[in-house]
C-alpha positions as CSV (number, residue, x, y, z in Angstrom):
1,M,22.0,-83.5,15.2
2,P,19.6,-80.9,16.5
3,A,21.0,-78.7,19.3
4,S,17.7,-79.4,21.3
5,W,18.5,-83.1,21.7
6,H,19.5,-84.5,25.1
7,Q,22.9,-83.5,26.4
8,A,24.2,-87.1,26.4
9,A,23.4,-87.4,22.7
10,L,25.1,-84.1,22.0
11,R,28.2,-85.3,23.9
12,A,28.3,-88.5,21.9
13,Q,28.1,-86.5,18.7
14,A,30.8,-84.1,19.9
15,I,33.1,-87.1,20.5
16,A,32.2,-88.6,17.1
17,A,32.8,-85.4,15.3
18,R,36.1,-84.7,17.0
19,T,37.3,-88.3,16.3
20,Y,36.2,-87.9,12.7
21,A,38.3,-84.8,12.3
22,A,41.3,-86.4,14.0
23,Y,41.0,-89.4,11.6
24,K,40.8,-87.2,8.6
25,I,43.8,-85.1,9.6
26,A,45.8,-88.4,9.9
27,H,44.4,-89.5,6.5
28,P,44.3,-86.2,4.4
29,L,42.3,-85.8,1.2
30,S,45.3,-84.3,-0.4
31,S,48.5,-82.5,0.4
32,R,46.5,-79.3,0.7
33,A,43.5,-80.3,2.8
34,A,42.7,-82.8,5.5
35,I,39.0,-82.0,5.8
36,C,36.5,-79.9,3.9
37,D,33.3,-78.1,4.7
38,T,30.8,-80.0,2.5
39,T,28.7,-83.1,3.0
40,S,31.7,-85.1,1.8
41,C,33.4,-84.4,5.1
42,Q,30.5,-83.9,7.5
43,V,29.2,-80.3,7.6
44,Y,30.2,-77.7,10.1
45,G,28.1,-74.6,9.9
46,G,30.7,-72.3,11.5
47,A,30.7,-70.3,14.7
48,T,27.3,-68.7,13.9
49,A,25.7,-72.2,14.0
50,E,27.0,-73.0,17.5
51,T,24.6,-73.0,20.4
52,S,25.1,-73.1,24.2
53,S,24.0,-76.7,24.4
54,T,26.4,-77.9,21.7
55,D,29.2,-75.7,23.2
56,R,28.6,-77.3,26.6
57,A,28.7,-80.8,25.0
58,V,32.0,-80.0,23.3
59,A,33.5,-78.6,26.5
60,K,32.3,-81.5,28.7
61,T,34.0,-84.0,26.3
62,A,37.2,-82.0,25.6
63,H,40.1,-84.1,24.4
64,Q,37.9,-87.3,24.1
65,V,38.1,-89.4,21.0
66,R,37.2,-93.0,20.1
67,L,40.2,-95.1,19.3
68,Y,40.7,-98.3,17.3
69,D,44.1,-100.0,17.6
70,Q,45.4,-96.9,19.5
71,K,44.5,-94.5,16.7
72,P,41.5,-92.3,16.0
73,A,38.6,-94.4,14.6
74,F,36.8,-93.5,11.4
75,T,33.6,-92.2,12.9
76,E,31.7,-91.2,9.8
77,F,28.1,-90.3,10.5
78,G,25.0,-89.3,8.6
79,S,21.4,-88.3,9.1
80,S,20.0,-91.6,7.9
81,N,21.0,-95.0,6.5
82,G,17.7,-96.2,5.2
83,G,17.6,-98.9,7.8
84,W,20.8,-100.7,7.1
85,L,24.4,-99.6,8.0
86,A,26.7,-100.0,5.1
87,K,30.0,-101.9,5.4
88,S,33.0,-99.6,5.3
89,S,36.7,-100.1,4.8
90,Q,37.3,-100.4,8.5
91,P,36.9,-103.7,10.3
92,Y,34.7,-102.2,13.0
93,L,32.2,-100.7,10.5
94,V,30.2,-103.7,9.5
95,A,26.9,-103.9,7.5
96,K,24.0,-104.6,9.8
97,Q,20.3,-103.7,10.1
98,D,19.5,-100.5,11.9
99,P,16.0,-100.8,13.5
100,Y,16.1,-97.2,14.7
101,D,16.5,-95.4,11.4
102,G,12.8,-95.8,10.4
103,W,11.3,-93.7,13.1
104,S,8.4,-91.4,12.0
105,G,10.4,-88.2,12.4
106,N,13.2,-89.2,10.0
107,P,12.5,-87.4,6.7
108,N,15.5,-89.1,5.0
109,H,14.7,-92.8,5.7
110,T,12.6,-93.2,2.5
111,W,12.8,-90.8,-0.4
112,R,11.9,-90.5,-4.1
113,T,13.2,-88.4,-6.9
114,T,12.5,-88.2,-10.6
115,I,15.5,-88.0,-13.0
116,S,14.8,-87.7,-16.7
117,D,16.6,-89.8,-19.3
118,A,17.8,-86.5,-20.8
119,A,19.6,-85.6,-17.5
120,I,21.4,-89.0,-17.6
121,E,22.3,-88.5,-21.2
122,R,23.7,-85.1,-20.5
123,H,26.0,-86.5,-17.9
124,W,27.1,-89.4,-20.1
125,P,26.6,-88.3,-23.7
126,G,28.6,-91.2,-25.1
127,I,25.7,-93.6,-24.5
128,G,23.4,-91.8,-26.9
129,N,19.7,-92.3,-26.1
130,L,19.4,-94.2,-22.8
131,R,17.8,-97.6,-23.4
132,R,18.2,-99.2,-20.0
133,I,20.0,-99.1,-16.7
134,A,21.5,-102.5,-15.6
135,V,22.5,-102.9,-12.0
136,T,25.4,-105.4,-12.1
137,Q,26.2,-105.6,-8.4
138,R,24.7,-104.7,-5.0
139,D,26.0,-105.1,-1.5
140,G,23.4,-107.7,-0.6
141,N,22.0,-105.9,2.4
142,G,18.3,-105.0,2.8
143,Q,15.6,-104.2,0.3
144,W,16.4,-104.7,-3.5
145,N,19.4,-106.6,-2.3
146,G,21.0,-103.4,-1.0
147,R,23.0,-100.5,-2.3
148,I,24.3,-100.4,-5.8
149,E,28.0,-101.1,-6.1
150,S,28.3,-101.3,-9.9
151,M,26.0,-100.6,-12.9
152,R,25.8,-100.0,-16.6
153,L,24.0,-97.4,-18.6
154,V,23.0,-98.9,-22.0
155,G,22.3,-96.5,-24.8
156,S,21.8,-96.4,-28.5
157,T,25.5,-95.6,-29.2
158,G,27.3,-97.0,-26.2
159,T,27.5,-98.4,-22.7
160,K,29.0,-96.8,-19.7
161,A,30.1,-98.8,-16.6
162,L,29.8,-96.9,-13.3
163,T,30.0,-97.3,-9.6
164,G,26.9,-96.7,-7.6
165,D,28.8,-93.8,-5.9
166,G,29.7,-92.3,-9.3
167,F,26.1,-92.4,-10.4
168,R,24.8,-91.0,-7.1
169,G,27.4,-88.2,-7.0
170,A,26.9,-87.1,-10.6
171,L,23.1,-86.8,-10.2
172,G,23.1,-85.5,-6.6
173,L,21.2,-88.5,-5.2
174,R,21.0,-89.1,-1.4
175,S,22.2,-92.7,-1.5
176,T,23.2,-95.6,-3.7
177,W,20.4,-97.6,-2.1
178,I,18.1,-97.0,-5.0
179,T,15.9,-98.8,-7.6
180,F,14.6,-97.6,-10.9
181,S,11.2,-97.4,-12.6
182,V,10.0,-95.8,-15.8
183,A,7.6,-93.0,-15.3
184,S,4.4,-93.3,-17.3
């Protein structure tokens, strides 16, 4: 969230970030780390990225967290959801339309990228020459029937079953809410 945003928004973000950290500490990634400094764990830019407005928001909300069932809630957040909140493993994180995501200043609401078949074949060489991508399951929410949950890469020498997250992560895509077309 930009540090120039209204103080109420910055305070809400401070509470969400603090709650997220408390949840991740209670549910560590491994025995060595509870939280990381990448987009996988929400990014903190370090002390040099702090500003007086965000410092004030943190101070004004000190010790405040959001609870669910008397424990820190999983308050994952992101810059954009494409207009539809994805269901999560928590009962309070339900899939629903987000009418606010598509505002004109959101550069992440809609995006395009080009990935060559050679790039896909490099990541999954066992398929041989890529022949087609088959989406086998989507979450059912929004355009194209939602985000990809499972898919298959079909090639000349094999087939590879993947999750949407596995495909997204390997190719560095912004989301699993994607569709495919062949470039001419």
